[in-house]
All heavy atoms as TSV, in Angstrom:
chain	resi	resn	atom	element	x	y	z
A	1	LYS	N	N	152.130	125.294	107.390
A	1	LYS	CA	C	152.840	124.066	107.263
A	1	LYS	C	C	152.151	122.951	108.024
A	1	LYS	O	O	152.086	121.817	107.443
A	1	LYS	CB	C	154.325	124.313	107.885
A	1	LYS	CG	C	155.269	123.222	107.449
A	1	LYS	CD	C	156.660	123.648	107.965
A	1	LYS	CE	C	157.673	122.665	107.454
A	1	LYS	NZ	N	159.016	122.935	107.937
A	2	GLU	N	N	151.638	123.229	109.211
A	2	GLU	CA	C	150.888	122.216	109.892
A	2	GLU	C	C	149.628	121.831	109.187
A	2	GLU	O	O	149.213	120.699	109.148
A	2	GLU	CB	C	150.621	122.720	111.310
A	2	GLU	CG	C	151.746	122.768	112.300
A	2	GLU	CD	C	152.335	121.359	112.556
A	2	GLU	OE1	O	151.530	120.455	112.784
A	2	GLU	OE2	O	153.572	121.278	112.538
A	3	LEU	N	N	148.927	122.874	108.640
A	3	LEU	CA	C	147.684	122.562	107.823
A	3	LEU	C	C	147.972	121.704	106.580
A	3	LEU	O	O	147.196	120.846	106.271
A	3	LEU	CB	C	147.112	123.898	107.430
A	3	LEU	CG	C	146.360	124.669	108.611
A	3	LEU	CD1	C	145.931	126.006	108.131
A	3	LEU	CD2	C	145.265	123.905	109.154
A	4	ASP	N	N	149.200	121.970	106.000
A	4	ASP	CA	C	149.543	121.134	104.840
A	4	ASP	C	C	149.769	119.691	105.243
A	4	ASP	O	O	149.322	118.800	104.548
A	4	ASP	CB	C	150.786	121.704	104.184
A	4	ASP	CG	C	150.497	122.991	103.423
A	4	ASP	OD1	O	149.301	123.202	102.989
A	4	ASP	OD2	O	151.474	123.687	103.105
A	5	LYS	N	N	150.449	119.525	106.426
A	5	LYS	CA	C	150.596	118.133	106.844
A	5	LYS	C	C	149.372	117.485	107.202
A	5	LYS	O	O	149.103	116.273	106.849
A	5	LYS	CB	C	151.497	118.145	108.136
A	5	LYS	CG	C	152.929	118.432	107.883
A	5	LYS	CD	C	153.750	118.464	109.201
A	5	LYS	CE	C	155.176	118.811	108.998
A	5	LYS	NZ	N	155.906	118.765	110.300
A	6	GLU	N	N	148.449	118.198	107.881
A	6	GLU	CA	C	147.125	117.600	108.243
A	6	GLU	C	C	146.339	117.277	106.942
A	6	GLU	O	O	145.720	116.244	106.867
A	6	GLU	CB	C	146.386	118.550	109.001
A	6	GLU	CG	C	145.050	117.962	109.621
A	6	GLU	CD	C	144.277	118.899	110.545
A	6	GLU	OE1	O	144.946	119.689	111.214
A	6	GLU	OE2	O	143.065	118.795	110.571
A	7	ARG	N	N	146.461	118.120	105.983
A	7	ARG	CA	C	145.671	117.888	104.662
A	7	ARG	C	C	146.233	116.759	104.014
A	7	ARG	O	O	145.530	115.894	103.486
A	7	ARG	CB	C	145.719	119.238	103.775
A	7	ARG	CG	C	144.990	119.000	102.514
A	7	ARG	CD	C	144.965	120.290	101.694
A	7	ARG	NE	N	144.527	121.451	102.469
A	7	ARG	CZ	C	145.190	122.573	102.434
A	7	ARG	NH1	N	146.317	122.817	101.866
A	7	ARG	NH2	N	144.726	123.613	103.180
A	8	TYR	N	N	147.562	116.646	104.031
A	8	TYR	CA	C	148.227	115.402	103.285
A	8	TYR	C	C	147.824	114.224	104.047
A	8	TYR	O	O	147.505	113.192	103.436
A	8	TYR	CB	C	149.767	115.598	103.394
A	8	TYR	CG	C	150.440	114.410	102.918
A	8	TYR	CD1	C	150.573	114.130	101.541
A	8	TYR	CD2	C	151.065	113.529	103.833
A	8	TYR	CE1	C	151.248	112.934	101.160
A	8	TYR	CE2	C	151.645	112.381	103.434
A	8	TYR	CZ	C	151.794	112.089	102.119
A	8	TYR	OH	O	152.370	110.984	101.652
A	9	TYR	N	N	147.769	114.259	105.428
A	9	TYR	CA	C	147.500	113.052	106.205
A	9	TYR	C	C	146.033	112.665	105.915
A	9	TYR	O	O	145.801	111.447	105.745
A	9	TYR	CB	C	147.665	113.376	107.668
A	9	TYR	CG	C	147.383	112.170	108.555
A	9	TYR	CD1	C	148.145	111.014	108.605
A	9	TYR	CD2	C	146.168	112.248	109.312
A	9	TYR	CE1	C	147.750	109.952	109.449
A	9	TYR	CE2	C	145.897	111.185	110.146
A	9	TYR	CZ	C	146.674	109.996	110.217
A	9	TYR	OH	O	146.304	108.933	111.014
A	10	ARG	N	N	145.163	113.609	105.830
A	10	ARG	CA	C	143.737	113.263	105.553
A	10	ARG	C	C	143.609	112.721	104.172
A	10	ARG	O	O	142.800	111.788	103.953
A	10	ARG	CB	C	142.828	114.528	105.739
A	10	ARG	CG	C	142.668	114.931	107.171
A	10	ARG	CD	C	141.763	116.150	107.272
A	10	ARG	NE	N	141.775	116.619	108.621
A	10	ARG	CZ	C	140.680	116.367	109.450
A	10	ARG	NH1	N	139.677	115.725	109.008
A	10	ARG	NH2	N	140.704	116.794	110.732
A	11	GLU	N	N	144.236	113.249	103.175
A	11	GLU	CA	C	144.216	112.735	101.833
A	11	GLU	C	C	144.755	111.365	101.773
A	11	GLU	O	O	144.263	110.531	101.071
A	11	GLU	CB	C	144.917	113.677	100.867
A	11	GLU	CG	C	144.214	114.936	100.561
A	11	GLU	CD	C	145.030	115.932	99.710
A	11	GLU	OE1	O	146.080	115.554	99.189
A	11	GLU	OE2	O	144.528	117.057	99.563
A	12	TYR	N	N	145.870	111.115	102.441
A	12	TYR	CA	C	146.466	109.807	102.513
A	12	TYR	C	C	145.460	108.765	103.119
A	12	TYR	O	O	145.281	107.658	102.590
A	12	TYR	CB	C	147.742	109.838	103.364
A	12	TYR	CG	C	148.368	108.468	103.655
A	12	TYR	CD1	C	148.991	107.708	102.715
A	12	TYR	CD2	C	148.128	107.834	104.899
A	12	TYR	CE1	C	149.528	106.518	102.919
A	12	TYR	CE2	C	148.567	106.604	105.172
A	12	TYR	CZ	C	149.279	105.903	104.157
A	12	TYR	OH	O	149.819	104.677	104.472
A	13	LEU	N	N	144.855	109.169	104.269
A	13	LEU	CA	C	143.858	108.256	104.877
A	13	LEU	C	C	142.717	107.990	103.900
A	13	LEU	O	O	142.217	106.818	103.784
A	13	LEU	CB	C	143.352	108.803	106.157
A	13	LEU	CG	C	144.324	108.732	107.330
A	13	LEU	CD1	C	143.705	109.387	108.531
A	13	LEU	CD2	C	144.654	107.389	107.653
A	14	ASP	N	N	142.249	109.045	103.267
A	14	ASP	CA	C	141.061	108.905	102.378
A	14	ASP	C	C	141.494	107.993	101.223
A	14	ASP	O	O	140.749	107.103	100.786
A	14	ASP	CB	C	140.591	110.270	101.832
A	14	ASP	CG	C	139.276	110.132	101.193
A	14	ASP	OD1	O	138.379	109.415	101.614
A	14	ASP	OD2	O	139.121	110.846	100.161
A	15	ASP	N	N	142.666	108.219	100.581
A	15	ASP	CA	C	143.109	107.439	99.523
A	15	ASP	C	C	143.321	105.960	99.861
A	15	ASP	O	O	142.992	104.999	99.152
A	15	ASP	CB	C	144.433	107.947	98.917
A	15	ASP	CG	C	144.235	109.285	98.172
A	15	ASP	OD1	O	143.010	109.669	97.815
A	15	ASP	OD2	O	145.202	110.011	97.928
A	16	THR	N	N	143.895	105.799	101.032
A	16	THR	CA	C	144.264	104.423	101.612
A	16	THR	C	C	143.027	103.657	102.040
A	16	THR	O	O	142.841	102.512	101.764
A	16	THR	CB	C	145.265	104.507	102.632
A	16	THR	OG1	O	146.397	105.309	102.189
A	16	THR	CG2	C	145.769	103.176	102.986
A	17	PHE	N	N	142.206	104.331	102.787
A	17	PHE	CA	C	141.092	103.594	103.494
A	17	PHE	C	C	139.687	104.092	103.068
A	17	PHE	O	O	138.695	103.570	103.676
A	17	PHE	CB	C	141.216	103.751	105.049
A	17	PHE	CG	C	142.527	103.247	105.536
A	17	PHE	CD1	C	143.542	104.067	106.011
A	17	PHE	CD2	C	142.844	101.890	105.576
A	17	PHE	CE1	C	144.736	103.611	106.516
A	17	PHE	CE2	C	143.967	101.430	106.068
A	17	PHE	CZ	C	144.937	102.229	106.508
A	18	GLY	N	N	139.632	105.089	102.187
A	18	GLY	CA	C	138.299	105.661	101.897
A	18	GLY	C	C	137.306	104.621	101.406
A	18	GLY	O	O	136.213	104.619	101.791
A	19	GLU	N	N	137.775	103.701	100.545
A	19	GLU	CA	C	136.824	102.658	100.057
A	19	GLU	C	C	136.369	101.780	101.111
A	19	GLU	O	O	135.189	101.360	101.208
A	19	GLU	CB	C	137.492	101.928	98.879
A	19	GLU	CG	C	136.570	101.103	98.135
A	19	GLU	CD	C	137.288	100.461	96.849
A	19	GLU	OE1	O	138.023	101.164	96.190
A	19	GLU	OE2	O	137.043	99.298	96.636
A	20	LEU	N	N	137.357	101.425	102.002
A	20	LEU	CA	C	137.059	100.530	103.088
A	20	LEU	C	C	135.989	101.185	104.025
A	20	LEU	O	O	135.025	100.641	104.541
A	20	LEU	CB	C	138.246	100.143	103.878
A	20	LEU	CG	C	138.140	99.294	105.094
A	20	LEU	CD1	C	137.597	97.902	104.604
A	20	LEU	CD2	C	139.428	99.055	105.760
A	21	TYR	N	N	136.210	102.511	104.401
A	21	TYR	CA	C	135.335	103.187	105.195
A	21	TYR	C	C	133.894	103.333	104.637
A	21	TYR	O	O	132.977	103.134	105.207
A	21	TYR	CB	C	135.835	104.648	105.477
A	21	TYR	CG	C	137.047	104.782	106.323
A	21	TYR	CD1	C	137.966	105.769	106.192
A	21	TYR	CD2	C	137.238	103.874	107.389
A	21	TYR	CE1	C	139.096	105.929	106.976
A	21	TYR	CE2	C	138.354	103.949	108.233
A	21	TYR	CZ	C	139.228	104.938	108.000
A	21	TYR	OH	O	140.315	105.085	108.844
A	22	LEU	N	N	133.871	103.467	103.279
A	22	LEU	CA	C	132.616	103.493	102.573
A	22	LEU	C	C	131.817	102.240	102.702
A	22	LEU	O	O	130.605	102.214	102.952
A	22	LEU	CB	C	132.805	103.920	101.086
A	22	LEU	CG	C	131.616	104.178	100.247
A	22	LEU	CD1	C	130.772	105.347	100.851
A	22	LEU	CD2	C	131.962	104.439	98.808
A	23	LYS	N	N	132.552	101.149	102.472
A	23	LYS	CA	C	131.957	99.706	102.666
A	23	LYS	C	C	131.422	99.511	104.055
A	23	LYS	O	O	130.362	99.002	104.197
A	23	LYS	CB	C	132.982	98.720	102.256
A	23	LYS	CG	C	133.222	98.578	100.758
A	23	LYS	CD	C	134.256	97.507	100.476
A	23	LYS	CE	C	134.511	97.439	98.978
A	23	LYS	NZ	N	135.515	96.365	98.611
A	24	ILE	N	N	132.271	99.918	105.002
A	24	ILE	CA	C	131.801	99.832	106.453
A	24	ILE	C	C	130.507	100.620	106.680
A	24	ILE	O	O	129.576	100.211	107.354
A	24	ILE	CB	C	132.965	100.129	107.408
A	24	ILE	CG1	C	134.022	99.112	107.302
A	24	ILE	CG2	C	132.436	100.319	108.764
A	24	ILE	CD1	C	135.341	99.510	108.069
A	25	GLU	N	N	130.554	101.810	106.115
A	25	GLU	CA	C	129.373	102.740	106.364
A	25	GLU	C	C	128.136	102.094	105.654
A	25	GLU	O	O	127.031	102.111	106.276
A	25	GLU	CB	C	129.659	104.105	105.851
A	25	GLU	CG	C	128.564	105.072	106.068
A	25	GLU	CD	C	128.954	106.507	105.591
A	25	GLU	OE1	O	130.135	106.799	105.472
A	25	GLU	OE2	O	128.012	107.285	105.335
A	26	GLU	N	N	128.348	101.603	104.482
A	26	GLU	CA	C	127.176	100.960	103.824
A	26	GLU	C	C	126.637	99.773	104.543
A	26	GLU	O	O	125.479	99.536	104.718
A	26	GLU	CB	C	127.549	100.458	102.415
A	26	GLU	CG	C	127.819	101.650	101.411
A	26	GLU	CD	C	128.370	101.218	100.121
A	26	GLU	OE1	O	128.795	100.025	99.931
A	26	GLU	OE2	O	128.546	102.013	99.253
A	27	LYS	N	N	127.558	98.912	105.146
A	27	LYS	CA	C	127.084	97.808	105.938
A	27	LYS	C	C	126.462	98.266	107.261
A	27	LYS	O	O	125.457	97.630	107.667
A	27	LYS	CB	C	128.334	96.912	106.285
A	27	LYS	CG	C	128.808	96.085	105.028
A	27	LYS	CD	C	129.726	94.944	105.393
A	27	LYS	CE	C	130.100	94.335	104.054
A	27	LYS	NZ	N	130.157	92.889	104.163
A	28	ASP	N	N	126.950	99.252	107.878
A	28	ASP	CA	C	126.303	99.866	108.995
A	28	ASP	C	C	124.905	100.304	108.787
A	28	ASP	O	O	124.008	100.061	109.562
A	28	ASP	CB	C	127.070	101.016	109.606
A	28	ASP	CG	C	128.332	100.610	110.346
A	28	ASP	OD1	O	128.531	99.365	110.659
A	28	ASP	OD2	O	129.229	101.473	110.578
A	29	ILE	N	N	124.739	100.947	107.609
A	29	ILE	CA	C	123.355	101.429	107.216
A	29	ILE	C	C	122.470	100.239	106.933
A	29	ILE	O	O	121.319	100.200	107.337
A	29	ILE	CB	C	123.526	102.308	105.977
A	29	ILE	CG1	C	124.049	103.646	106.363
A	29	ILE	CG2	C	122.044	102.548	105.331
A	29	ILE	CD1	C	124.485	104.494	105.134
A	30	LYS	N	N	123.006	99.196	106.284
A	30	LYS	CA	C	122.198	97.991	105.964
A	30	LYS	C	C	121.816	97.259	107.320
A	30	LYS	O	O	120.701	96.863	107.516
A	30	LYS	CB	C	122.976	96.992	105.145
A	30	LYS	CG	C	122.285	95.819	104.720
A	30	LYS	CD	C	123.180	94.947	103.860
A	30	LYS	CE	C	122.378	93.699	103.357
A	30	LYS	NZ	N	123.196	92.809	102.496
A	31	LEU	N	N	122.712	97.204	108.271
A	31	LEU	CA	C	122.440	96.535	109.528
A	31	LEU	C	C	121.399	97.373	110.367
A	31	LEU	O	O	120.523	96.821	111.006
A	31	LEU	CB	C	123.735	96.423	110.411
A	31	LEU	CG	C	124.710	95.363	109.910
A	31	LEU	CD1	C	125.999	95.413	110.734
A	31	LEU	CD2	C	124.119	94.013	110.101
A	32	ALA	N	N	121.516	98.725	110.263
A	32	ALA	CA	C	120.540	99.553	110.931
A	32	ALA	C	C	119.151	99.371	110.375
A	32	ALA	O	O	118.178	99.259	111.099
A	32	ALA	CB	C	120.927	100.997	110.904
A	33	THR	N	N	119.168	99.234	109.001
A	33	THR	CA	C	117.847	98.975	108.318
A	33	THR	C	C	117.249	97.738	108.796
A	33	THR	O	O	116.031	97.593	109.037
A	33	THR	CB	C	117.978	99.011	106.817
A	33	THR	OG1	O	118.557	100.287	106.491
A	33	THR	CG2	C	116.674	98.837	106.067
A	34	GLN	N	N	118.117	96.588	108.804
A	34	GLN	CA	C	117.618	95.315	109.193
A	34	GLN	C	C	117.147	95.384	110.596
A	34	GLN	O	O	116.111	94.669	110.959
A	34	GLN	CB	C	118.725	94.318	108.986
A	34	GLN	CG	C	118.992	93.934	107.632
A	34	GLN	CD	C	120.160	93.021	107.357
A	34	GLN	OE1	O	121.046	92.870	108.300
A	34	GLN	NE2	N	120.335	92.443	106.236
A	35	ALA	N	N	117.817	96.064	111.452
A	35	ALA	CA	C	117.406	96.104	112.905
A	35	ALA	C	C	116.059	96.815	112.983
A	35	ALA	O	O	115.250	96.348	113.863
A	35	ALA	CB	C	118.491	96.884	113.693
A	36	THR	N	N	115.813	97.851	112.243
A	36	THR	CA	C	114.542	98.534	112.229
A	36	THR	C	C	113.480	97.504	111.715
A	36	THR	O	O	112.359	97.496	112.389
A	36	THR	CB	C	114.598	99.706	111.334
A	36	THR	OG1	O	115.683	100.618	111.800
A	36	THR	CG2	C	113.291	100.502	111.336
A	37	GLU	N	N	113.788	96.814	110.705
A	37	GLU	CA	C	112.768	95.835	110.162
A	37	GLU	C	C	112.431	94.848	111.199
A	37	GLU	O	O	111.288	94.426	111.395
A	37	GLU	CB	C	113.269	95.276	108.809
A	37	GLU	CG	C	113.273	96.221	107.684
A	37	GLU	CD	C	113.985	95.576	106.483
A	37	GLU	OE1	O	114.468	94.427	106.534
A	37	GLU	OE2	O	114.110	96.260	105.461
A	38	LEU	N	N	113.481	94.341	111.927
A	38	LEU	CA	C	113.266	93.290	112.923
A	38	LEU	C	C	112.431	93.870	114.032
A	38	LEU	O	O	111.513	93.061	114.573
A	38	LEU	CB	C	114.567	92.732	113.412
A	38	LEU	CG	C	115.288	91.797	112.473
A	38	LEU	CD1	C	116.722	91.457	112.993
A	38	LEU	CD2	C	114.498	90.547	112.185
A	39	ALA	N	N	112.730	95.063	114.402
A	39	ALA	CA	C	111.917	95.658	115.516
A	39	ALA	C	C	110.468	95.775	115.163
A	39	ALA	O	O	109.537	95.533	115.904
A	39	ALA	CB	C	112.524	96.970	115.826
A	40	GLU	N	N	110.183	96.188	113.886
A	40	GLU	CA	C	108.884	96.320	113.411
A	40	GLU	C	C	108.122	94.885	113.413
A	40	GLU	O	O	106.996	94.788	113.860
A	40	GLU	CB	C	108.794	96.881	111.898
A	40	GLU	CG	C	109.155	98.327	111.876
A	40	GLU	CD	C	109.302	98.847	110.470
A	40	GLU	OE1	O	109.086	98.089	109.450
A	40	GLU	OE2	O	109.641	99.984	110.340
A	41	LYS	N	N	108.876	93.880	112.973
A	41	LYS	CA	C	108.280	92.542	112.969
A	41	LYS	C	C	108.064	92.039	114.426
A	41	LYS	O	O	107.095	91.360	114.620
A	41	LYS	CB	C	109.200	91.579	112.169
A	41	LYS	CG	C	109.218	91.767	110.709
A	41	LYS	CD	C	110.088	90.825	109.918
A	41	LYS	CE	C	109.998	91.164	108.404
A	41	LYS	NZ	N	110.748	90.211	107.681
A	42	ASP	N	N	108.992	92.398	115.326
A	42	ASP	CA	C	108.758	92.066	116.697
A	42	ASP	C	C	107.500	92.682	117.245
A	42	ASP	O	O	106.712	92.100	117.971
A	42	ASP	CB	C	109.945	92.435	117.533
A	42	ASP	CG	C	111.157	91.536	117.413
A	42	ASP	OD1	O	111.004	90.463	116.835
A	42	ASP	OD2	O	112.167	91.928	117.859
A	43	SER	N	N	107.272	93.917	116.836
A	43	SER	CA	C	106.104	94.670	117.293
A	43	SER	C	C	104.813	93.984	116.752
A	43	SER	O	O	103.805	93.855	117.460
A	43	SER	CB	C	106.083	96.128	116.814
A	43	SER	OG	O	107.141	96.830	117.514
A	44	GLU	N	N	104.871	93.577	115.490
A	44	GLU	CA	C	103.704	92.899	114.889
A	44	GLU	C	C	103.487	91.547	115.628
A	44	GLU	O	O	102.282	91.248	115.861
A	44	GLU	CB	C	104.029	92.611	113.392
A	44	GLU	CG	C	104.029	93.855	112.481
A	44	GLU	CD	C	104.424	93.508	111.116
A	44	GLU	OE1	O	104.448	92.335	110.749
A	44	GLU	OE2	O	104.664	94.451	110.350
A	45	LEU	N	N	104.559	90.805	115.957
A	45	LEU	CA	C	104.406	89.635	116.674
A	45	LEU	C	C	103.825	89.730	118.076
A	45	LEU	O	O	102.915	89.017	118.521
A	45	LEU	CB	C	105.774	88.845	116.758
A	45	LEU	CG	C	106.232	88.276	115.514
A	45	LEU	CD1	C	107.631	87.619	115.696
A	45	LEU	CD2	C	105.309	87.184	114.955
A	46	VAL	N	N	104.174	90.804	118.704
A	46	VAL	CA	C	103.677	91.178	120.074
A	46	VAL	C	C	102.136	91.454	119.923
A	46	VAL	O	O	101.357	90.966	120.717
A	46	VAL	CB	C	104.406	92.284	120.730
A	46	VAL	CG1	C	103.676	92.864	121.948
A	46	VAL	CG2	C	105.823	91.867	121.105
A	47	ALA	N	N	101.870	92.258	118.894
A	47	ALA	CA	C	100.410	92.583	118.696
A	47	ALA	C	C	99.570	91.306	118.348
A	47	ALA	O	O	98.444	91.198	118.867
A	47	ALA	CB	C	100.323	93.553	117.526
A	48	GLN	N	N	100.111	90.410	117.591
A	48	GLN	CA	C	99.449	89.117	117.288
A	48	GLN	C	C	99.315	88.313	118.470
A	48	GLN	O	O	98.181	87.631	118.736
A	48	GLN	CB	C	100.194	88.414	116.130
A	48	GLN	CG	C	100.043	89.062	114.807
A	48	GLN	CD	C	100.896	88.283	113.815
A	48	GLN	OE1	O	101.710	87.376	114.085
A	48	GLN	NE2	N	100.836	88.718	112.531
A	49	ALA	N	N	100.327	88.256	119.359
A	49	ALA	CA	C	100.288	87.532	120.595
A	49	ALA	C	C	99.210	88.063	121.595
A	49	ALA	O	O	98.452	87.238	122.122
A	49	ALA	CB	C	101.622	87.480	121.234
A	50	THR	N	N	99.104	89.393	121.562
A	50	THR	CA	C	98.156	90.039	122.405
A	50	THR	C	C	96.729	89.721	121.920
A	50	THR	O	O	95.811	89.423	122.674
A	50	THR	CB	C	98.391	91.530	122.413
A	50	THR	OG1	O	99.703	91.795	122.857
A	50	THR	CG2	C	97.310	92.243	123.366
A	51	GLU	N	N	96.608	89.714	120.597
A	51	GLU	CA	C	95.336	89.432	120.018
A	51	GLU	C	C	94.897	87.920	120.220
A	51	GLU	O	O	93.749	87.698	120.624
A	51	GLU	CB	C	95.409	89.625	118.470
A	51	GLU	CG	C	94.123	89.463	117.729
A	51	GLU	CD	C	94.203	89.858	116.251
A	51	GLU	OE1	O	95.068	90.641	115.908
A	51	GLU	OE2	O	93.414	89.246	115.490
A	52	LEU	N	N	95.919	87.025	120.168
A	52	LEU	CA	C	95.635	85.655	120.397
A	52	LEU	C	C	95.156	85.455	121.951
A	52	LEU	O	O	94.342	84.611	122.277
A	52	LEU	CB	C	96.825	84.766	120.091
A	52	LEU	CG	C	97.044	84.542	118.553
A	52	LEU	CD1	C	98.351	83.853	118.352
A	52	LEU	CD2	C	95.826	83.733	117.972
A	53	ALA	N	N	95.932	86.118	122.793
A	53	ALA	CA	C	95.646	85.946	124.239
A	53	ALA	C	C	94.185	86.513	124.508
A	53	ALA	O	O	93.490	85.901	125.284
A	53	ALA	CB	C	96.610	86.745	125.029
A	54	ALA	N	N	93.779	87.539	123.837
A	54	ALA	CA	C	92.420	88.077	123.985
A	54	ALA	C	C	91.396	87.041	123.514
A	54	ALA	O	O	90.370	86.826	124.128
A	54	ALA	CB	C	92.250	89.367	123.239
A	55	LYS	N	N	91.720	86.442	122.310
A	55	LYS	CA	C	90.753	85.430	121.738
A	55	LYS	C	C	90.717	84.215	122.752
A	55	LYS	O	O	89.706	83.591	122.821
A	55	LYS	CB	C	91.205	85.101	120.347
A	55	LYS	CG	C	90.960	86.168	119.387
A	55	LYS	CD	C	91.237	85.781	117.905
A	55	LYS	CE	C	90.885	86.970	117.094
A	55	LYS	NZ	N	91.099	86.646	115.658
A	56	ASP	N	N	91.833	83.821	123.223
A	56	ASP	CA	C	91.978	82.636	124.233
A	56	ASP	C	C	91.090	82.991	125.439
A	56	ASP	O	O	90.335	82.058	125.880
A	56	ASP	CB	C	93.363	82.370	124.585
A	56	ASP	CG	C	94.183	81.646	123.577
A	56	ASP	OD1	O	93.585	81.155	122.588
A	56	ASP	OD2	O	95.437	81.530	123.735
A	57	ALA	N	N	91.188	84.154	125.908
A	57	ALA	CA	C	90.298	84.535	127.146
A	57	ALA	C	C	88.873	84.532	126.715
A	57	ALA	O	O	87.981	84.077	127.480
A	57	ALA	CB	C	90.733	85.952	127.525
A	58	GLU	N	N	88.523	85.030	125.474
A	58	GLU	CA	C	87.154	85.002	125.004
A	58	GLU	C	C	86.634	83.542	124.934
A	58	GLU	O	O	85.525	83.258	125.314
A	58	GLU	CB	C	87.102	85.718	123.681
A	58	GLU	CG	C	85.698	85.804	123.153
A	58	GLU	CD	C	85.576	86.579	121.842
A	58	GLU	OE1	O	86.562	87.444	121.568
A	58	GLU	OE2	O	84.766	86.229	120.960
A	59	LEU	N	N	87.491	82.709	124.362
A	59	LEU	CA	C	87.154	81.305	124.256
A	59	LEU	C	C	86.957	80.589	125.511
A	59	LEU	O	O	85.999	79.811	125.775
A	59	LEU	CB	C	88.081	80.461	123.447
A	59	LEU	CG	C	88.179	80.745	121.904
A	59	LEU	CD1	C	89.288	80.097	121.212
A	59	LEU	CD2	C	86.762	80.330	121.316
A	60	ALA	N	N	87.795	80.950	126.542
A	60	ALA	CA	C	87.639	80.399	127.928
A	60	ALA	C	C	86.372	80.865	128.531
A	60	ALA	O	O	85.654	80.045	129.203
A	60	ALA	CB	C	88.838	80.860	128.764
A	61	ALA	N	N	85.946	82.125	128.324
A	61	ALA	CA	C	84.768	82.632	128.877
A	61	ALA	C	C	83.536	81.910	128.205
A	61	ALA	O	O	82.576	81.607	128.874
A	61	ALA	CB	C	84.707	84.155	128.654
A	62	GLN	N	N	83.649	81.648	126.924
A	62	GLN	CA	C	82.556	80.979	126.263
A	62	GLN	C	C	82.476	79.502	126.785
A	62	GLN	O	O	81.394	78.994	126.897
A	62	GLN	CB	C	82.777	81.042	124.721
A	62	GLN	CG	C	82.521	82.396	124.151
A	62	GLN	CD	C	82.833	82.388	122.625
A	62	GLN	OE1	O	83.399	81.438	122.075
A	62	GLN	NE2	N	82.591	83.501	121.938
A	63	ALA	N	N	83.640	78.876	126.944
A	63	ALA	CA	C	83.613	77.567	127.485
A	63	ALA	C	C	83.027	77.428	128.872
A	63	ALA	O	O	82.214	76.531	129.160
A	63	ALA	CB	C	85.102	76.998	127.560
A	64	THR	N	N	83.311	78.509	129.735
A	64	THR	CA	C	82.725	78.540	131.060
A	64	THR	C	C	81.232	78.770	130.969
A	64	THR	O	O	80.481	78.092	131.675
A	64	THR	CB	C	83.379	79.665	131.817
A	64	THR	OG1	O	84.728	79.496	131.901
A	64	THR	CG2	C	82.778	79.794	133.244
A	65	GLU	N	N	80.818	79.642	130.050
A	65	GLU	CA	C	79.340	79.900	129.868
A	65	GLU	C	C	78.642	78.657	129.358
A	65	GLU	O	O	77.562	78.248	129.864
A	65	GLU	CB	C	79.201	81.054	128.859
A	65	GLU	CG	C	77.772	81.423	128.606
A	65	GLU	CD	C	77.668	82.516	127.639
A	65	GLU	OE1	O	78.646	83.234	127.328
A	65	GLU	OE2	O	76.546	82.749	127.132
A	66	LEU	N	N	79.304	77.915	128.430
A	66	LEU	CA	C	78.714	76.651	127.927
A	66	LEU	C	C	78.622	75.595	129.003
A	66	LEU	O	O	77.598	74.975	129.139
A	66	LEU	CB	C	79.578	76.133	126.801
A	66	LEU	CG	C	79.101	74.877	126.101
A	66	LEU	CD1	C	77.719	75.115	125.441
A	66	LEU	CD2	C	80.126	74.452	124.933
A	67	ALA	N	N	79.695	75.541	129.865
A	67	ALA	CA	C	79.703	74.607	130.968
A	67	ALA	C	C	78.496	74.903	131.968
A	67	ALA	O	O	77.764	74.027	132.436
A	67	ALA	CB	C	80.923	74.613	131.722
A	68	GLU	N	N	78.292	76.243	132.126
A	68	GLU	CA	C	77.184	76.635	133.045
A	68	GLU	C	C	75.814	76.258	132.471
A	68	GLU	O	O	74.927	75.811	133.176
A	68	GLU	CB	C	77.262	78.121	133.355
A	68	GLU	CG	C	78.364	78.603	134.192
A	68	GLU	CD	C	78.114	78.105	135.725
A	68	GLU	OE1	O	76.986	78.049	136.155
A	68	GLU	OE2	O	79.161	77.733	136.303
A	69	LEU	N	N	75.683	76.473	131.122
A	69	LEU	CA	C	74.442	76.091	130.510
A	69	LEU	C	C	74.162	74.644	130.585
A	69	LEU	O	O	73.046	74.208	130.809
A	69	LEU	CB	C	74.435	76.631	129.113
A	69	LEU	CG	C	74.364	78.155	128.879
A	69	LEU	CD1	C	74.632	78.563	127.364
A	69	LEU	CD2	C	72.981	78.661	129.318
A	70	LYS	N	N	75.250	73.881	130.222
A	70	LYS	CA	C	75.124	72.372	130.388
A	70	LYS	C	C	74.662	71.925	131.801
A	70	LYS	O	O	73.912	71.066	131.975
A	70	LYS	CB	C	76.384	71.737	129.999
A	70	LYS	CG	C	76.678	71.679	128.556
A	70	LYS	CD	C	77.935	70.910	128.195
A	70	LYS	CE	C	78.221	70.872	126.725
A	70	LYS	NZ	N	79.470	70.106	126.422
A	71	LYS	N	N	75.227	72.584	132.819
A	71	LYS	CA	C	74.987	72.344	134.182
A	71	LYS	C	C	73.432	72.617	134.478
A	71	LYS	O	O	72.796	71.780	135.124
A	71	LYS	CB	C	75.919	73.132	135.126
A	71	LYS	CG	C	75.807	72.780	136.535
A	71	LYS	CD	C	76.871	73.623	137.306
A	71	LYS	CE	C	76.910	73.331	138.727
A	71	LYS	NZ	N	77.798	74.170	139.484
A	72	ARG	N	N	73.009	73.715	133.972
A	72	ARG	CA	C	71.573	74.051	134.214
A	72	ARG	C	C	70.697	73.046	133.542
A	72	ARG	O	O	69.548	72.811	134.046
A	72	ARG	CB	C	71.328	75.470	133.543
A	72	ARG	CG	C	71.752	76.660	134.409
A	72	ARG	CD	C	71.349	77.935	133.824
A	72	ARG	NE	N	71.985	79.048	134.369
A	72	ARG	CZ	C	71.908	80.189	133.861
A	72	ARG	NH1	N	71.170	80.522	132.808
A	72	ARG	NH2	N	72.562	81.210	134.466
A	73	LEU	N	N	71.046	72.635	132.411
A	73	LEU	CA	C	70.216	71.674	131.598
A	73	LEU	C	C	70.392	70.220	132.216
A	73	LEU	O	O	69.707	69.359	131.767
A	73	LEU	CB	C	70.579	71.716	130.122
A	73	LEU	CG	C	70.170	72.960	129.408
A	73	LEU	CD1	C	70.732	72.907	127.974
A	73	LEU	CD2	C	68.725	73.153	129.390
A	74	GLY	N	N	71.367	70.061	133.029
A	74	GLY	CA	C	71.653	68.719	133.553
A	74	GLY	C	C	72.324	67.851	132.628
A	74	GLY	O	O	72.144	66.551	132.731
A	75	LEU	N	N	73.097	68.346	131.780
A	75	LEU	CA	C	73.880	67.545	130.872
A	75	LEU	C	C	75.215	67.132	131.350
A	75	LEU	O	O	76.051	67.412	131.909
A	75	LEU	CB	C	74.015	68.159	129.494
A	75	LEU	CG	C	72.708	68.456	128.790
A	75	LEU	CD1	C	72.895	69.265	127.482
A	75	LEU	CD2	C	72.014	67.146	128.431
């Protein structure tokens, strides 16, 4: 008898809210996918920022070297 009540209650919930639960689950999956994509893009941006910082350091070193060469030449 208790199992029948539980089964009835579960069927009632599924009939009443099943479609809503499905929509919520689909949106949750979509949000999780978007979060993953954003995390990947964030990682790409961090990698690009690191690459730019390395290039900036390289340019600074070249500028220093150029300044030293100009100093030696008396320019």
